[in-house]
N, C-alpha and C positions, 0 to 999 in steps of 0.2 A: 448177171447181177449188176445193177447200178447201185453199189453198196451204200454210197453216201448221197445218192440223189433220188432216183425214181422209186426205190423200194421204201423210202421214207416219205414220199409224197402222199398226201391224203386229199383226194379230189372231192369237193363238195359242190354239186351242181344243182341249181334250183330249176323249177319248171321252165322258166324262160330260156335257160341255157341248155336244157337237155336236147332239144331238137338240133340246136347248132352244133353240139358236140357228139351227136349220136354215132357218126362214122368214126370219129377219133376214139371214142370209148370202145367201140366194137373191135378195134384193131389192137387195143392195149390190154394185156392181161393184168388183173389186179395183183399187186405185189404184197407179200406178207408184211405185216407191221413189224418194224424193228425199233428197239429202244435207241435213242440217240447216244452216240459215243462222245465221251469227253476226250478231246484231242489236243495234242501239242500243236503250237502255232504252225509248224511246217505242213501239217495235214489239214488246216482249216479250209483251204481252198476246195478240198474234196469232201468236207464234212457236211454230215448231215444229221441235223436234228430236225425235224420237219415242223417248222413253226408257222408255216402258211399253207393254206389250201386254196384251190381255185374255184371261184364262182363265175362261170362264163355267161355273162349277160349279152355279150355281143362279140362274136368272133372277129369282126372287123376292128375291134377296140375303138369304136367311134367315141365311146364315153370315157376313154383313158382308164383311170383307176377303177371305174365301175366294173370293168370286165373281170377284175380280180376280187373286188371287195363288195360289189353291190353298191349300196348307198354310201356316199362319201361325205363326211361332215364338211361344212364350209370352213375356209381359212386354214386348212391343214396341209395343202399341197403347194409346192413352189416349182415353177418352170425352170429348166436348166438349158437344154438344147445344145449340149457339147457333144461333138462327134469325133470319131477317129476311124482309121481303116486298118484292116488286117488281111493281107492277100486280096482275095476277090470279094471281101465282105466289108460293109460299112456298119459301124455300131454307134448308136446315139443314146446318151443319157437324157431321157425326155423330161422327167420330173422327179422330185424327191418329196418325201414326207419325213420331216426331221423333228425329233423331240430332244429332251435334255441330254440324253446319253445314247441315242441310237437313231436309226434311220431306215426307211424303206426306199428302194430305188426302182424306177420304171425305165427299162432299157428296150431299145428296138434293134433288130439286126436285119439287114437287107443285103442282097447281092449288089455289088457296085455297078453291074451292067443292067440292073433293073429286072433281071429274070426271076423265075420262080425258084424257090428254095428246094433243094433235094435233101432227103433224109430229115434229120432234126439237128441242124447246125446250132451250136451255142458256144459262147466264150468259155474258156477254161483257164485254170491257174490264177484265180483271183487273188489280188493283194490290195489291201486298203490302208492308206496312210492318212493320219490326222496331223496337219502341220508338219509334214515331212518325217513323221515318226510312225513306225508300224503300229497299227491299231490292234490292241489286245481285244478280241471280239468273240461273241457267240453269233455264228453266221448260219443263215438258212435261206432256202429258196424253194420254189415249187414249179410244177409243170408249166411250160410256156404256153402262150396262146398264139395261134396263127391267124393271120388275116384271111379273109374269105378268098382272095385271089392267090393265096399261097406264096406271096412275095415278101411278107414281113413276119418275123417272129418277135413276140414281146415277152419280156422277162421281168419278174417282180421278185425282189429278195429283200431281206431285212437283216440288220445286224444290231447288236447291243455291245458297246465297248465296256471294258472292265478295267480301265486305267484310273487309278486313284488320283493321278496328276491332272486329268482332264475333267474339269467341273461341268462344262457344257460345250456343245458343238457350235453354238451360235458364234459367228464371227471368225470361225476357223476355216482353213482351206483343206479340202479333202482331195485325195487322188485315188481314183479307182483304176487299177491296171490289171491286165490279163496277159497270158503268155501266147494266146492265139485262139483258134476256132477249131472245134472238134464236131464230129457227127455222133450224137448220142443215140441215134437209132441203130447204129451198127451192132451194139451188144445184143439187142433183142434177136437179130437174125443169126448171130453166131454164138448163142448162149452155150451150146454144148461144147464148143471149142475152147471155152474159157473155164472149164471144170477139170479137176483131176481128183482121183481117189488115192489116199495114202494110208498105209498101215501105221497104227500107233505103237506097234511092237518095239521098234527101236527107240521110241520116245519114252516108253513106260518106265524105265529105270530112273528117268529124270523127273518124273511126276511125283511131287511131294504130297503127303496127306496132312491136311490141317488138323488142328486139335478140335475144332468146332465146325459146325455148319456155317455157311455164309450165304448172304443174298447174292443173286446174280446181277442185280442192277447197281451200277457204280455209286458208291457213297463212302468216301474216305472218312466220314465222321462215324461210320459204323465200325466198331472195334474189330468185329470178326472179319468183315470185308477187308479192312486195312491190313490186318495181320496176314490174311491169306495172300493178298497181293504182294506184301513185303517178302513173304516166304517164297512165292513164285519168282520174284525178281532175283533173290539171292542164289537161286539154283539154275538160272538161265544158261544154256549152252548154245549160242548162235551157230547155225549150220548143222545142228544135230540130225535133223531129217530134211535134206535138201528137197526143194520142190522143182517141178519141171520148168516153170517160167524163168527165163534168164539162165537156163542151163544148169540150174542147181546152185549158182553162185550169188543169186539176188534174193530169193525168198527161201525161208526155211522155218520149220517148226523147232521151237527152242526150249520147251519145257511146259510145265503145268502144275496145277494143284488140285487135289481131290478133297472135297469137303469131308470133315470128320464123320458125318453121318452118311456119307456116300451119295448124297442127293444132289450134289452140284459138282461140276467139273469146269475148270478154267484152263484154257490152252493158249500158250503164247506163240506168236508168229512174228519173226523178224522180217522186216521189209524196208525198202528205201524210203527216205523222207519225201523225196520228189517223185513225180510220175516216172516210171521206167519206160523207156522208148525202145521199140524194136521196129525199125523201118518207119512206116507211117502209122503205127499203132502205139497208143499210150496206155499203160496200165497204172491206174491211180493207186490201187490197193488190192490186197488179197484178204480173204476171210474164210473161216470154217463155217459151213452152213448146215452140216448134218453129221450125225454120229450113228454108226451101225454096228451091231454085234454080229460078227461074221459066223458065229456058231449057230445062230438062229435066223439071221437076216432081219432081226428086229431093229427098228428105228428107235434110238434111245433119247434123242433130244426132244424134250417136251416144251421147252421155252428157251429162247436165245436172246442174249443181250451183249452186243459188241462194245468194247471199250478200248482206250489207248493210253499208254503210259511210257514215258521215256522213249527208247528207240525200238519199241515193239508194240504190237497190238495184242489185245486179249479178247478171246471169244469165250463167254461164260454161258453154261448150259444148265438148266434145271433138268434133271434126268427122269425118265419115265419109271425107273426103278433104281433102288440104291445099288451102287457098285462098290466092289472092294478093289484094292490095288492089283490083285491077281487077275482081275477081269480086263485090265487095260490093254494087255498085249493082243486081245481078241477084238479090239475096236478098229474100225476104219473111219477116217474123217474125209468128208467131201470138201474140197477147197475150191472156191470160186473167185475168179479175178474180175475186177472192175476195169474193163478194157474198152477204149473208144478209138475211132479212126480219126487221125489228124487231117484237118482240111487246110489249116494255115498255121505255120509256126512263127508268124510275124507278131511280136509283142505290140501292145498299144496301151495308151493311158488316157484317162479322162480326168482333168483337173478342174475344180470349180469351188467357189466359196459357198459356205453355208450362210444364207441370207436371212433365215428366220429360224426360230427355235420351236416352231410348231405351236399348236394350241394346247396349253397346259392348264391343269387344275391342281392346285396344291393346298395342303392343309398341314398345320403343325400339330404334332402329338407329343405327349409325354405319358406313355402308359405301356404296361407289359401286355404283349399279345402272344397267344398260342396259335400258330398257323399249321393246319393239317398238311402233311406231306405224304402222299400216297396212302397206303393202308397200313395202319399200325404204327405210325410215327408222326412226330410233329416237331416244330421248332419253336422254342420260347425266345422271344426277343423283346428288347426294350425299344419300342418304336419312338422315333422322333419326328416322323412325318410321313405323308402319303402324297405321291405325285401321279396324276392321271394324264396320259397323253392319248393320241389317236391309236397308238400301237400297243400300249401296255400299261400296267399299273406297277409302280415301284413303291415298296414299303421301305422307308429309311430307318435304320436302327443303329445303336451304339453298343449293344450287348447281344450275344447270341449263344444259345446252347441247344443241342439236340436231345430229344426225350422220346421215350416209348409212349404209345397211346393205345387205347382199345381199338382193335381193327374196326374200320367202318367201310361200308360199300363205296360211297362217293362223298368225300369231304365237301362240305358246302362252302365254296369260295365264289363269290359273284358280285357284280356291280348292279346296283339299282339305279334306274334312270327315270326321269319324269315322264317320258313317253316310250311305250313298248315294254316288252318283257325284260326281266333281268338278263345280264350277260354273264354266263358261267365263265369262270377263270380257271387257269391251271398253272401251277408252278412247275416249269420244265428245266430251270437252271438252278443248281444248288446256290443258296444264298452266299454272297461274297462277303467275308469278314474284312477283306482288304478295302472294299469300297463302301461297306455298310449298307448294301442294297439287297432286298429280296424282290425278284421280278416275277410278275404274274401276267400271263398272256391270255387273250380270249381263247376258250376251248375250241370254238369254231373259228378257224383262221380266215374265213371269208367275211369276217365282221371287223369293221373299224369302230373304235370308240369315239363317241362325241363327248368330249370332256365337259362341254357346257351343259349337257343334258344329265350328267351323273349326279345322283343325290346321296348315295351311300355305298360303302364297301362292306361286304359280309365276309368275315374270316372265321370259319367254324361257328362257334357260338357267339362271336363278338361282332357287333354291328358298329361301324364308324360312319356317322353322318358327316357329310362334307358341306361346308358353308358355301 
């Protein structure tokens, strides 16, 4: 399990790229889709919410960004060319795409001796600073692209900062640093070695039952979800069920909460903030991936959504059938570790100025909007503006409240443009009251937005024409 990386990757390959990636795709098993976890800053380097997907138009990356996004609008990219070394590897930040409050980075990794890469080497332990201050960010990346000769790996990732003190990135200095280089192919070969099965019988007395049912997808504005998580936190007992990794002293199950209707179960797992090292192996995180009733052998987890809060992680499950507290001692949980092989533990940093603010399209508003969120809910906000960049759409507001709505199959959120079909959008980050921003990303992560071509934004039943 690459819990915060490959199992969140969504690969979008067009016809031109299929032939080039046929061998790669044949070797990689598709991973189950997981909902993104909302994480504390110490885990952001390993997080994942999959905001980008890969469209491989040229494995040699001769077209730069085109290998990841297809057509790239003019005037949105800026060359950087800053390099650093880590052990036997050289890493270069090739180019950036920067907008008002976020960026996409294009990096390359090569062996210092010019030889072919073995496994899937990649930088690990990312930290991003804006003007020497830690960036509070929503971070994501996707599957790397390899050159045809196997000597270069290219990485593309995106972040959105959430600091109310940073109005814009233009004119600021960014520092992108990593702790070293790991082989991310190693987990696939040793997947069985990174799993263990543990009985929930000793944990059952610590599992609380909530008064009501609660959704499994993190939303602290949902009263039932917030109450369930507070109840879980109050009853945590770190070390209650020690796990094998770290000899029982590092990882442990610590408690849980069962929904009042028995249809959802949340289990807490205590684990270190930083990657845990054993020899040349690093374990980023652990998570519960399956629940089984030992009485029948029945798999009970119908849907899974990981989350994180405080000093523990939480795995939330929608259950195949309702459970009562007396059923819990008969459950077994499968725990899986996100472990990689360390290739270099030499830290490195790439420091560079942000020379442009990207290509932006902005409009001022003064109107109330109802923005669909998933199925059966929406956010009402008093919008003050809309900002369109190559990476995303930001709706600015000064008032926000969450409301229930009639369930819909697919809420209509999209950008209209002068040429081509509309671009469907998706809200993947909860709106921030601190910054007054709701962020919408292209549903197809292989698409960059051309702000100059955008004509209107559709939010549910509301259409906003952009001048």
